[in-house]
C-alpha angles and dihedrals in degrees: 000000000000116000123238093236090059087075098040100093094045092047092048092051096047091049091049091049095043091056098040096094113251121099114279113221124188123204112190118220113258108237150114134297089287089059087057086072091057092047091051094048090046091058091047086051090052089049091051092053093042089243122152108184122181111256103235145171123226092265093057094062112106139184112287094026130131103227124195123195120203120250121258144106095285101114091078127103089258091068141039108190099095089042089056090050090055092046091052091049090051091046099054099033107245120201090228138352128195127187109200125226106328144159108238129199129150122348090118095158094060094034094057092053093061119112136190090290091071125079118192112197111203127200096200139038095243088058091051095052092046093052093048092053098043099033105033093162094054125087116247125202132179121226133152123255102291094230087067088072092051109132099219100187087052092049093051090045093048091050093047093061110109092222091054090047089053091046090049094052092048093049093046091052096042096046094042102235098108095101089052089049097051088047090053088050091053096047095044090049089061094061114095136169119252110224089346092308121114115197120198118177126178120261098185141077093294095058118120108235093241093050109048120144136203112262095231086061095043099102092191096048094052089083135038130175144144086242094220088152118071089204090058095049092048096050096045087049092052091050090046092054091043089063092049092047089069092064133082093197129022122206114189150141088207112104098212095040084060093043091048091050096046091052088054090052096248122149106259132201115186132195127191132267122227098276102034099258094135095049088051095050091043090054092045099043123345096062084074090069114087093207097057123083126184116218111215091185110023120197 
């Protein structure tokens, strides 16, 4: 399991920033249903530290703000959202900016421009080495993937409250994403373990050619969002975990399928993605879980 001290430096940094005076803005990482776990765990982290940031878009970040970008695997060549966040912070002149636990590869041009106002939190040693090499003026911190600190019973209890279910429905209707959510529920409900084993293979750009799944079976890829609603992140996370609860064993090359199953106490076998993210995170954190195994050569 993850040690309490692994979160100390990140918690200290967030608390220091939140009480330093300027407005604190939080931009969640745009992603799939697996990223909802990160978003939910991030809100729980904020709650534990008594931090109430303003949920924001990139365009809302202004000069003098403290800007926080949600954790994930977005600061790699395959994606641009986190890089756009950093460019926006540089352009408007923020007071401080922090990217929560990320895998980092590539993006040399923007990383080289970062100064001491920027903190990149890395969830594996390869990312730490890369950021220290390409952004020597920025601060680097190690912290595990934020989803690993998700309090699953608290999440399920929160979603079960009638008042929160009502708020969720009103938010989904008012924001226009209710049809997308119900489509996600129907598609996720079709996924069932076979002989107790749930297999989820990537169907996207990060898939290894020998382990490509059908999209209709790719649990994470069945939903996508910018997660600018905490309610959306929490209810999608609950649904995601409910699918995993049915299984005895989970076999996947989706990182957050593995993390969610590990948190639920399932037996997990993980294979790598295209650029080594899963191997790196396993080495940094998931290897501490007795129920998680990394397959160097998956069948």
